[in-house]
C-alpha positions as CSV (number, residue, x, y, z in Angstrom):
1,M,-0.7,0.0,0.0
2,I,1.3,3.6,-0.9
3,K,-0.3,7.1,0.7
4,I,0.6,9.7,-1.3
5,R,-1.0,13.6,0.8
6,L,-2.4,15.1,-2.0
7,K,-3.0,19.3,-1.9
8,L,-5.1,21.3,-3.9
9,F,-5.0,25.1,-5.3
10,A,-6.9,28.1,-6.0
11,S,-10.5,26.0,-8.6
12,M,-9.4,22.7,-7.6
13,K,-10.0,23.1,-4.2
14,D,-13.5,25.2,-4.1
15,I,-14.7,21.8,-6.7
16,C,-13.3,19.4,-4.4
17,G,-13.8,21.2,-0.8
18,F,-10.5,20.2,0.3
19,S,-6.7,22.0,0.5
20,E,-5.1,18.7,1.7
21,K,-6.1,15.1,1.9
22,D,-4.3,11.8,2.5
23,F,-5.5,9.2,-0.2
24,S,-4.2,5.2,0.0
25,F,-3.9,2.7,-3.3
26,E,-3.5,-1.1,-2.7
27,K,-0.9,-0.5,-5.3
28,P,2.1,2.5,-6.9
29,A,-0.3,5.1,-9.3
30,S,0.3,6.8,-11.5
31,V,-1.0,11.0,-11.3
32,N,-3.6,10.1,-13.8
33,E,-5.3,7.2,-12.0
34,L,-5.1,9.7,-9.3
35,I,-6.8,12.1,-10.9
36,D,-9.4,9.3,-12.7
37,E,-10.8,8.9,-8.7
38,L,-10.2,12.5,-8.2
39,T,-13.4,12.6,-10.8
40,G,-15.2,9.7,-9.9
41,L,-15.5,11.5,-5.8
42,Y,-15.8,15.1,-7.6
43,P,-17.3,15.1,-11.3
44,A,-16.4,18.5,-12.2
45,V,-12.5,17.7,-12.0
46,S,-13.2,16.0,-15.4
47,E,-13.8,19.9,-17.4
48,K,-9.9,20.7,-15.9
49,K,-8.2,17.4,-16.2
50,G,-7.0,18.5,-19.3
51,I,-5.7,21.4,-18.1
52,L,-4.2,20.8,-14.4
53,L,-0.9,22.0,-13.5
54,I,0.9,18.6,-11.6
55,A,3.7,18.5,-9.4
56,V,5.1,15.6,-7.2
57,N,7.9,16.7,-4.4
58,E,7.5,20.1,-5.2
59,E,8.7,19.8,-8.8
60,Y,6.6,19.7,-12.3
61,T,5.5,16.7,-13.3
62,D,3.6,14.8,-16.1
63,V,0.0,12.2,-15.8
64,D,2.6,9.3,-16.4
65,T,4.3,9.7,-13.0
66,I,4.4,7.4,-10.9
67,L,3.6,7.8,-6.9
68,K,5.8,6.4,-4.7
69,D,4.9,5.9,-0.8
70,G,5.3,9.4,1.0
71,D,5.1,11.9,-1.8
72,T,3.4,15.0,-1.9
73,V,1.5,15.9,-4.8
74,A,0.5,19.1,-6.2
75,I,-2.7,20.1,-8.3
76,F,-4.1,23.3,-9.6
77,P,-5.7,24.4,-12.7
78,P,-3.1,26.8,-15.1
79,V,-3.2,30.4,-13.7
80,S,-3.4,33.8,-15.8
81,G,-2.1,36.9,-14.9
82,G,-2.3,40.7,-16.3
């Protein structure tokens, strides 16, 4: 079993209703599987799925990254400024 810490920011925090939460998986999982899990729990996540920025242990990564026990995953939508 692996345990990760998930941190959500901006509209992702609003959609899911939390800013930090622990998740457990029976076997190693990818970032994409984590996002699928979130989408199952919070269907509105599907609207953001293709545009999310993801960092694992404070380094940007992609959805194919395999998560390890103790990882911290941050997910947030792109931010535009002006």
